[in-house]
N, C-alpha and C positions, 0 to 999 in steps of 0.2 A: 504494500500500500504506500502511495506517495504521502510524504509528511511535510509539514510546513510550520512556520511561525508567522504570527500576524501582529503588526504594530500599528496602532491607531489610538488616538486620545479619546475617542468617543465610545464609552462602554456599550451603548445600545447598538451602535453600528457594528462593533466587534462581535457582539452576541449574534446578530442577524447574519453577518458574513460567515462566522464560524459554523453556524447551522447549515448555511448554504454549502460550504465546503464539505461538511460531513455528508451531506446528501449526494455529493458527487464523488464520494470515496476518498477524500483527502483527510488525513489525520492531523489535527492541530496539536502540535507538541507544546506550544507556549504562546502567550500573548503579552504585550506590554503597551502601556499608554504613552510611552516616550521613546524617541530614537536613541536616547542616551545609552541604553544597555543593548543595543542591537548587535554589536560585534560579540559581546559576551554571550548573548543568547544563541547567536549563530555557532560559535565555537562549542558551546555546551551541548547543543542539540543536533548539530550538523544536518540541518533540514535540506530536503530536496528543493524547496522553494521558500522565498521570503516575500510576504505581502506587506507593503507599507503605504500608509497614507502619506501625502506630501505636506499638508498644512497642519503642523502640530506646534504648540508653543515650545520655545527653547530649542530642543533637538529635533529638527524636522526631518522630513523624508529624504531631503538631499543629504543631510548628515548620515542617515542610515545607509544610503547608497554608497557614499564616499568612504565611510568607515569600513564597510564590509569589502567593497571593491579594492580598496588600498591593499588589503591583505589577501583577499581571495578574488582575483579578477574574473574567475570563471563562475562565481556565485550566480545563481538564477534568482533575480529579483523582479517582482511584478508590482507596478504602481497601482494603487487603488485610490482614485481621487474624483472629486466633483468638477474640478477645473484645473487647467495648467496655465501658469503665467509664462510670459515669454522667456524669462531667465531660466526657469526650471525646465521648460520644454526643450531648450537647446541641449542641455546636458543629457537629458533622457533620450533625446534623439541620437546624440553622438554615441551613447553607450548602447543604443538599440534595445532599450528596455520596453517590454510590453506594458500596456496601460489598460486597466479595467475602470470604466467610468461609472460613477454613481448616477442614477439608481441602477441596481444590479440587474443583469439579464443572465440567467443561469446557463443558457445555451452558449452565449458569447464567452462567459467565464470559462466554461468547459473547453472551448476551442483555444482560448488564449493560454490556458494552463497546459493543454496537450502540446501546443506549438512550442511553448517555453521549455518544456521538458525535453523535447527532441532537438532543440537548437543548441549549437555550440557557440558560446560567447567569447569573443576576443576583443581586447581593447585596440582601437586604431593605433597606428604607429605614432602619429603626431596630431596635435590639435591647434587650430587657430584660436587664439584667445583675445579678448578685449579686456583691458584693465585700466584702472585709474589710481594714481597715487594720492595720498592725503595732501591737502593744500596745493593741488594741481587741477586746473580746469580741463586739461586735455585728456582725451581718451586715447589709449594706445592699442595697437594690434601687433601681435607677433605669433610665432609658431613655437610650440613646446611639446615635449612628451607629456603623457598623463601625469607621471610622477613629478615632473618639474612644475606642472600647473598646480598640483596639489600642494607642493612645498611653497611655491610662490604665493599662492592664495592666502597662506597663513601668516605671511610677513606683516609686522606692524605698520610698515610704511604703505601697504596696499589698502586702498579704500574699498575697491571692489574688483572682482576678477571673475569673468564668466567665459564659458566655452562658446565659441562662435561657429566652429566648423570642425569636422574630422577629416583626416587624410589617411589613406591606406599605405602611403609611402612616406619614409622619413625625409622631411624637408627642413631639417633644422641642424645646424652645426652644433653638435652636442658639446664639444669642448668650449666653444665661445659662449654658449648659453649657460653652461655650468659655471664658468668664470663670472658671468654677469650675475647669476643668482647668488654666488658666494659673496660678491660685493653688495648685493641688495640686502643680504642678511645683516650687513653692517651699515645699513641705511645709505649706501652709495648706489644711486640708481642711474648713474651716468652711462654705464656700459649697456644696461638693458634698454635704455632709451635709444641708444645707437642701433640696437638690433630690432627696433620697433618702428612702426609707422604711426603717425598721428591720424586718428580717425576723424576727429572734429575738434574745434576750438570752443 
């Protein structure tokens, strides 16, 4: 039997969704109302599938996706949501994650789950990202690997950083980008600015 974990902050939705999953022969191993413990739950239960809502206070669905994918890139994650905003939809599209829309349709859910179980997931080689530094009105664009994007996104000098596009071939000079990121860790953004283009002013 296929097993899963479900992460959603609304207990009523979790109850209804878990009942629906049980009806189509999925065993729910655990649920949680926050994405904070997603990686811990994944490692503890080793589920075939992870279902996560996107909009949750504090540790949202994007946190769930990134925290699990950072360590387990082949993890099978399905988004369960009422709506996608532009920023989130880009990352979900790049990672090629299936989406179940609320309200639920049991036939569609069954097909999405079947497809997700059969599919092999791989991260693209590189990503176009758009980012902005604190105290800087410009938005920049450059190409990074997924790991570089994740590390860069966490830097204190970065105001925002989103995925804009995925590429199947490596189009980034890894050495130059690594040097730029090392400098950025120390609040020196000169090098990465040189490797980037300004999107708008």
